[in-house]
N, C-alpha and C positions, 0 to 999 in steps of 0.2 A: 720787861713788862708786856702783856699781851692786853693790846687795847680791847674796849667794849664795845659791843654793837648794839645798837637802837633797833628795835622793831618798825619805829615809824621815822625814819630821816627827816632829819628839817631842812628846810630852805629847799624844798623839792616842788616841780611845776609839771606838768604835761605838757608836751607839745603838739604838733597838728597831728600827728599819726600815732598818739596815745605815747610816744616816747618818756622815759623820765629824763628830767634835766635838775642837777643840783646845782645851786646856784652859793657863788660866795657873798652873800649880802648882809656878813656883820664883819668887825674888826676881826676875830678870831678865827676866820677861814682862810687860808691863801687864795688867791687868785691862780689859777692854772696859766702858764705861759708855753710857749713853744720853748724849744732849745735854745732858740736866741735869746727869750726873755720879751718876748711880745705875748701880750694877753690874749687868752682863747674867749670868746664870746661862747662859740656851741662846741661841745666836744660829742655830738650825738650826731651831726648830719652831715654830709660832703657837700660842699658847694654847687648846686646844680644851676642850668639852665630853666628854670622853673619848676615846681616841685614833680614834675614827671619826667623832666630833661634830662639831658646826658650832664654828667660830670664833668666838671672845669678843669683843665690843666695849671689853672694859674690859683687851686687850693692849696698854697703852701704848708697849710696846718696838717690837711690828709696826706699831701706828699712824705714831709717831714715824719709824721707819724707812721706809717705802712711802710716807708723804706727804713727806719729803725727796727720796727719789728720783722722787717724779712734780714736782718742782718743781726737779729739777739744773739744766735748761738754760733760760738766758736768751736773748733773741733774738738772732741773731748779726748782724752788722754787714752792712748793705745791701751795700757794696761792703767788698772787702780782707778779707773773711768768712775766708778760708783764710792763717793768719800762722803766724808761729814767731818767738819771742823769746829774748832773751840777755841778762845782765846785764854791764857792765862799767864803763869810765872813760873820761873825756874829758881828758888832760893837754895843758896848753897848753907850745906850745915857742917861739912868737914871738908877743909883746904885740901886742896889738892899743890899746894906751892911749893911741896916738896920734888914735885917729879913732873910738873906742868908751869909752864909760866902764862898760860892764857888768862886773860883778864877775871873773866867768869869763875876762876876756879881759884881766887886768891883770898876773897873777903868771905868770912863766915858772915850769914845774917842777908848779904847783898841780893835783891831779886832784881831776875831780868825777865823783860816781857818775852812772852811764848807763843805760837799758835800750833795747833796740833791737828794733822789731819788724818783720820782714819779711813780705810777703804778695802774693798774687795779688789782682787787681781783681774781675773779672767771676764767678770761680767761688764756689759754697757752701762753706763749711767742711768737707763730704767729698770735695771734688774732687782732682783731681791737682797735684802741684806743678810739672810740667815742662809746663803748657800754655804756648801762645803768648800773650803778656798781657803788661800793664805789672806791673813789682812794686813795691810800695810799700815804703818804707825812711823808716821813721818814729823818729826819737830823743827821747826824752825827758831832758833833762838836768837832774838835781836839784843846781841851785845854790845858794847862799847866799842869793841875792837872790829864790829861789823856783823854780820848776819853769818850762822853757824847752821846748817842744818843735818841733822841726822835723820836719815834717809832710812829706816828699816822697815822691820815686818815683824810680825807677832810668834816668828819662828827663828832661831838662829844660825840655820842653814839655807841652803839655795839648791836647787835642782841641777846648776850648772856651774862647772870650775871656770869656762873662760868664757867673756862676752862675746865671740865670736857665735857662739850658740846661743845668744838670746832670743834674734828673729825667730830660729827654728823653733824653738821652745815655744815662745810666746804664738806662732802661728799654729802649732800642734794643738796648746791649749785651747785657743780660741774655737769658735764653730768653723764647719768645714766651709771651704768656700764655694763647693758647689751647691749647699742646699742653707748654709745658713744657720744651722743649728747642730748639736744643741748649745743652747746660750748660759753663758756664766756655770757652767760646769764641765768636770773632766771625766765624766763617764762614756767616753766615746775611743772610738778606734784611735782615731789620730793621735791623743794624748799617748794612751799606752803603748802605740806603737811606738812612740819616740822614747818614751822612757824605758821601754824593754830592752833599746838598740841601746840605750846609755846608763852603762851599769852606773856610773858616778850620782845618779839620781835616784838612788833606791835608798839612800838614809832621809832625804826629803821627803820622796813619797809614805816614808812611814809616820813621818810627822802630818804629811797631808791628809792620811788616814786615819789620824788619832783624833780625838777629841778638841784638838790644839785647832781644827779648821773650822770647827761650830761654836764660836766662843758664846757665851749667854749675853755677853755684853761688853763694849769696848773699854768699858770701866773695870772688866776682871779678866785683862788678859795682859801678857807680860808684852815688852816691846824689846828687840834687840837690832843693835846695829850691825849684824849679821858679818862686816869685816873686820878683820885686826887693824886697827889704825896706829898711829905712834902719836905719845905725849911728848913736848919737847919742853925741858927745863931752861931755866936762866943761863946755863951755861952750855947750851947747846945737846945736852945728851936726851939720849932718847929711851923712851919706855913704851914697850907695848901696852895695848890696851884694846878691849871687848868691852861694850857699852851694852847694859841692862836697863831696862824700864820694870821696876817691881811694884805691880799692884798693890796699894794699902789694904786693900777690900779682899783681896785674895783672890784667887784663879776658880774660873768656873766655867764650863760648857755648857750644852744642851746635848740631849739624846736624838739620833739622827731622823725618827719618826715625827718628833716632836719640831725638828728644824723643817720638814715638808711641811707640817700644817702652819707653822708660823709664817712661812713663805706665803700662803693663800691669807691667813687671818691678818698679819700686818707685814705686807713686804717692806717695811719702815722702820721695823722692830725695833733695830741698833741704834738710828738716828733719833727717833722719839725717846726711846729709852736715855741718851746722853741730853738730847735738849730739856727732857723734864727732870733729871738728876739735879742738872746745873742751875735750872731756873727756880728748883725746890731748896737751893742752898746746899745740899747734898756734894760737895764738890768733888769729882774724880779727883785722885791723887795717886802718883805713883812715886817711889825712890828711885832717884840715878844711882845705878851701881857700877862699879870698874872692875875689871879684872886685868889686873896688871902684873907683868911679868915681862924677863929680859931675856936677852939672846941667850943665854946659858940652859934657860927651860926650854926656850924655842929649840935648840940644837938636841935637846933629850927628849922631848916630846914624840910621841910615838906616832904623830901626825904632821904634816906640814900646815904652820899658823897661817899662812898663805891662801889655805883650801878653803872656800866658801861652803865646800858641804861638810865640813868638820867643826865641831865645838870643842871647847876645852871645859871638861867637868869642873862642877863649880867645888868638887871635893878637891881638886888637884888645886886651882887656882879660887880660893873663896872670893867673893861679890864682896869690894868694900864700897859701903853705902854712904853717897856724898852729898846728896842735896835730894831736892823732894820737887816733883812737877805737880802745880796744881791746876785745873781749869776751872777758871769761876765765871766767864762770860762768854754768850752765844754772839754768834757772829749778828752785827747789823742787818747783813744782805749776802744771803748764800752765794749769789755769783760774784759780787766786787770780792769777795773774800776766798770763799771755801773753792769755788771753782777757778778763780785766777790765782790762786797762789801758786807760786812755782816753787819748788824744792829741788836741790841739784846737789849732789852727792861732791861735788865741787866745790860748795860755800864752804871753808875752814876757815879759821880764825888764827892770826900768829899765837904758837903752842900745840897747834894740833895739824898733824902730818901724815898724808897717806903711807901707805906700805906697797907692797909691787904685787898685792893679790891682781890676777888677772881680770877678775869679775868688775872689781873696783875700778880698776883701770879704765876698763870699757864703759863702766857706766858714768865716769866721769866726763867723758866724750857726750856719750848718748842723751844725758840729763840735760845738759846746757841748749843740745841741739832742738831736741824735742820742746822744750819750751818755748825757744825762738819761734819754730813753727806755730805753736800751738796759741800763743799769744800775740801772734802778727808781726814781731819783728823782735829785733836787739833791746827795745826798749821796756821789758817786762819788768824791770825793778824799778821802774818810774810809777808802777801800780803800786797806791798806798800799802797795801797786805804784804809785798814783795820790798818795799824801798827798806833800807837802815834806819834806825831811830840815832844812829850816831852821826855824828858830823860827816859829811863826803866827799871829796873834791876831785874831779877828773876832767880830761879835755876830750871826752868822748861827746859827740854831737849829732845831731840831726837824726833820718833815720824815722819809721812808722812811729806816728804817736808820741813825738819827743814829748816831754811834760816842762824839762828844763835843760837849757843848753849855757854855756860859758859866758859871760856876759863881758863885753868889751871885744877889744880886736884880736885878744890871743886866746888861740884854740889850738898850741902846740906848744912843745918842749923840747930841746932846752930853748928858752929865749933868754933876751937880755932886758926885759921890762921889769921897771922896779915894781915893789909890790905896793898897792893891792893888786896892781895892773897884772904882776907877770903870772898870778895864779898858783897853784899848789906844788910843790915837790916829794921827791921821793923823800923817805926818810929811813935811812940805814941802823936806826936805832929801835924805831919803834915799828917798824915794817915787818911784813912775813918773810921769815926765811925758811927755805926746804932744808931738811935735815940733810945733812950732807953724807951720804951713803956712798962708800965705794961699789963702783959695778966693773964688771969686765965679763967677758964672753963674746961668741960669735952671734950672728944674726940667724936666728933659729925660728922654724914653726914649729914648735914642741912643748910638752909641757914636763915640769919636774918629775920624775920619776917618785916622788914622796907622794905624790898627788893619787897614787894608784891602787890605795887599799878603799874600795867602796861599799863593805860591807859590816866591818868592824863597829862602827858606830853605830850602824842600823840595826845591828843586834843588841848593843849597848842600851839605845832607847826601848827597844820592843822589851827586853828583861826588866827595865827600870820602872814599867808601867805596872799598877794593880792589874790583877784577873779579870775586874771588872773592864779597865781601859784596854785591856788584850783582847776582849772579846768585842767591843766596840771596834778594834783597828781591823779583828778580821772579818767582821761583818761590814766592814765599810769595802774591803777591797773585794770581798762578793759582790756587793752591790757595783761597785764600779765595773768591774770585771766583767759581771753579767749582762753589763750593757755594751761591750764589745761583741762585735759580731764575727771577727773574723777568730776563730779558734787558736789559729798559731800564735797570736798575740797572748794570749791569756796563759799558754802555755809557756811561753816566753817567760812571762813574769812571774810564773810559780816556780822556774829553774832559779830566779833570782832569788824568791821569798825561801828556798832551800837554805841560801847561804845566811838569811838572818835567823831563822828560827824553824825548827821542822815541826813544831807542834802548830805555829802558825801556817805555814805552807800547808800540811795536810787538812786544818781547818778550812782554809780557803778552796782548797781542790774539793773538799769534799761539799761544800755549798756551790760548788760548779757543777758538780759531777763527773769531776775527771779524774779516771784511774785508768794505768797507774800514774804515779808522779812521776814527772819529768827528770832526768839527771839533773843535779847542782849546776848551775852556769860557772866554768872556769874561772875563778878568781884569777885577777893580774898579780896581786899578792895576797899571799895566806889570810883566810879570816881568822882575826884573833878572840879565842873563847874566855880570854883571861880577863877582859876588862868589867870591873863590875858595877852592879847596877847603880843609877845616881837618883838619889830621890828629888832632887829639884828638877827632873824632869817630866816628874808626874805632877798633873795637874789635882787629882784626889789627894795627893799628899801634899799641897800647897794650900788649901781650901780654905775660908775666912773663918770658920768655926765660931761664926756668929751669923745672923741674916739680916745685920745690918746693911742698908743699901738694896735688899732686895723688895720683892714686892708679893702682897699677900690679895688672893681674890674671894672676897665673901659673898656666897650667895645667900639673899634676904628674900623675905617676903612681907606682905602685909600679916601684920603680927608675929615677927620676929621678936624673939625675948631679948628685952632690952638691955638686961643687965648682963647677959653671957655677951652681945655684943660688945657692950662697952668695955669688958674686961678683955676680948680679943682686940677692940683698938687699942685700946692701953696698952697691953703686951707688946704690941708691935711698935707702937710709937716708942715705948721705952728701950727698944733695941735699935732705934732708926731705920724701922723698915716703912715703907710705903704699904699703903692699904687702897682697895678699890672693891665699892658695892657692886654686886651683879644681881641683878632680879629678873622677874617676868615681862618687867617693862623698866624703859628708862624714867628718870624723872624723880618724884616725890612719891614714898610711900611711907606709912605709919606703923610704927612697931606696938608692941603689945601695949606701950602706954599713953600711947597716941603722938609719940614723936616722930617728927618728918625726917627721913632718912633720904639722903640724895644718892638716889642710883645712877652710877654712871654708866653702865654697861646693861644690856639685855644679853639675855644667855645665850640667845645665838648670833651675837655678835661680839659676846666676849668669852671665847673659849679659855680652858683652862692653860692651854700653851702659854698663855701671856703673862701666866705668873708663876712663881718659884715654889709657891704650896698653897693650899685654899683649904676654907673651911665651910662646911654646908650648917646654915643656921635657920632654915625657913621654918616658918610656922608648919603645925599639921596640914592646917588648909591649904598653904603654901606649898606643900609638899605635893598635895595630892592635883593641884594644880601643874605643876611643874612635872609630873609622872608622864604626862602628856606631851610633853617637848623631849625628841628625839636628841635634842642638842644638849638637854641637860643630863641624857645618859652619855654622851660622847664626853660630857664635859668632867664626869668623875671617872668614867673606862679610862681617857688619856691621861688623866692625873693619876691614876693608879698604874696604867702602865707604864709611863715616865717615871716613875718610881717616886713621886713627889710624896710629902707627908700631908695626909687629909685629915684635917679635924672636923668633926661633926657634932650636932647636938640630937638628942633623944629623935626628935619630930623627923628628921633626916635620913631614918634607917631604911624607911621604902625606897627612897631614892638609890640607896647602896646598893639594896637588894635588886632594885630593878637594872643598875649599871653592869651586875654579874661580881660586884663586891660583897659578896655574902659573909656570912660568920666564919665560915672556914679561910676563907681567903684575908679578914681583916688583921692584919700582922703589925707587928709593932708601929709600924707607919701610916697606919691610921687608926686616929686617935678619939675616944668619946672626950665631950666635954661638958661638963655637969656645973662646973662652979669658975670663978673668977681664977682660982689656984690652978685648975687643967690648961685655964687659957694661957697662963703663964709657962707652965711645962711644956705646952705645945710648941709655943712659938719658941722656947730655948731648945725644943729638939728639930726645929726647923734649921737650926746652926749647921746642921751639918748638910743641908741643901737636899740631898736624896736619900733616900733608905733603899740602898742598892741591894741588900740581900734578896729582895724584891726578884730583881732581874732573873735570878736564878730559877726562881719557879715558873716565872712568866717565860721562860725560854724552855722550861721543862714540860710545859703542857702546850 
C-alpha cells in the first residue's frame, strides 16, 4: 500500500539556518538512531566548532551516514543489469511423479514460494525498459528440498553454442570500449561483426529482430529454460525436459516506433506496468509447461538436443501444462530483494539434473562466480532473498558478512561427537544424486558435428511468422544494419540471411540499398527446407483474444459527455482493463453533468504510446482547445500509425482531421461511439489489440 503525504507535515520546527527539523515528539513516531542504535538529536547539521567553524572528526553520526552512502552501490550485473522483480508462488496442477521425484512436482495443489526477476540483457542498470533486447526470465523456487533456479529468457534459443564464446558475445553486444556507446542496443558494428562471423547465431538473431525483443509487458511474454535438462524419477530413470512459462493473458509486443517513443515517455514502462498490475490485484500468471522426451526421440530428432541454438517445435513434442506461477506481491525494498537476488543455473534440487549442453555447463560455473564477486563473497545465501526457506545445515563458516556460523566446537566432519553437538550428516536416501550417465571419449576441444546446422531452424522461425511479423523482422534488420558503418559487415550478414529466406534477404538489401545480393554463405550442413511452420513461434497467433489486463487511454475535457464516458469506463471494467483519463490539464475537471473527473495525465505528458487503445471524448469546446496542442495531434497520429484501435465521439472529429486521420483513412479500427452499445463493441474489438491491416496502408504511403 502506498503511503499518503501531508502537505503540512506535523512536528516540524525551523533551525537557526532556516532548515527543517522533523522531530519524534509523540508515541507514534519512531526515534531516529545510528546503525548502533544510538538516538540521533539532529540529522540536519554536521557537528562544528561554532556555526561558522570547521566540521569535527568526532561527529560519529555524520561519519557513519556518509560512509554508508559512499558504499551503497554494489557492482551491477555485467549482463541483465536492469531488472525488476516480484514475489509470488508456484502451484502444482498436474503431478509429475511419473517422471520426477522432486518434491515440488508430487502434490497437486501444493504452493511453493517464488521470486521472479525480469531483465534486459545488454543495457546498464539505468537504461530504458523498452529497448530491443532479449529479456531475462529468472525464477527462484523456494522448495522444501532447497532453492531451485530456472534462469531463462523470453526466447527459447541463444546466440552461441559453447560458453567459451560468452565473453566475446557480451563484449561485442555491449558498448564499444573506446567510446562507451551505443548503450543498451545492438545496432552497431561490433555486434553485427561478431554474429556475422558466427553462423550459429543466425537463429537467435532472427528471434532478436522479431517482435519478441520488444514485449509490451513482462506479463505478456513467454519464458523458456533454453537448455535441455533431465527429470529423474524415484528409480533413477531419466527423462529429458525443456521448461516453458506460458502467460495466461496471451502474448503481446509493441512496434518499433512505439518502443522508441516509450523510451522517452516512460523509461520505466515495464517495471511500472508490473508494479501497477500487482498493486491493482491483477496478478500476472503463467503456466509452467514441460516438453518431455526420451533418448529414442533425441536420437531421431533432426538436431542435437544439447545445442542451445535449437528448439523442439511444440508440434513434435507438445507442452504439458503442470502448474501455475502467480506474482502477487511487490518487493518491500528494491535493493535488498531485486538487486541482491542471486540466480545460479547450478541451483537444482533432487529430481532435476543437468545435461552435457556445453553452454549450460559453462553457465553453471559462471553464475556462482559472478554472484560471489558481485555480492562481496561466498555468503550471499545469507541474504534473506537468497536464503532457502527449508531447514539447512552445513559446516561452512566465516567469510565476508557471515550471518550465521556453526554453533559449538564442531565445524568439520566426519567427527565423533554425539548429537546434537556433532551436527549435520549426509543422507544417501534423500540427498541429491546425479544421473549416472556413462561417458567415454578423448579429451578434445571440438563440438559435435550435429551442432553444424545453423540455418534450418532460423528459416522455420521466419516462415512461422505472420506477414505482419515478417515485415517487422525485415524492418528491424534494416534498422540495425543501417547503423553499421562498415559495408562489409552488412554484406556478410545478408549472405547469411539468404540461407534463411530469399524474400527476407531481398527486403533487407533493398532497405540498405545493396545490389546485387552477395552469394549465400556456404552452410556447414545443408539447409533443410522441409521443416513446417510452427504456430507456437508466432506472437500474433497466440494473442489474448481479450482486452483484459490492457490499458485504455481516454481523452476528456470540460463538458465531456457523461453517459458516453460512463459507458466506456464500464465496458473496460467489465473485461478487466485499466483506464486512465487524459486531459488538457491534470487534476479535476467536470463532465457535462458537473461531475468531477480525476484526470491523471496532461496531454503533453500522457502520449498514446502509454496505452493499448485510445478513446477521444472531449466536448466541442474541449476539442477547440486541444486543436492548439501539437501533442494532441501526436497522440492521435501515433495511435493510428501504431495500428491501435481508436474510439471517438462526434465532437472529436476535428481532432482526427487535424491529425491526418480524415474520413478516407478511418478504417475499421477507427470507431465512432454514439451510445453505450458502441462502447461495449469498441472494447470487444480492442481484444485484437491492434488493427494490423492498417500497416499495409501506412507502408504504402
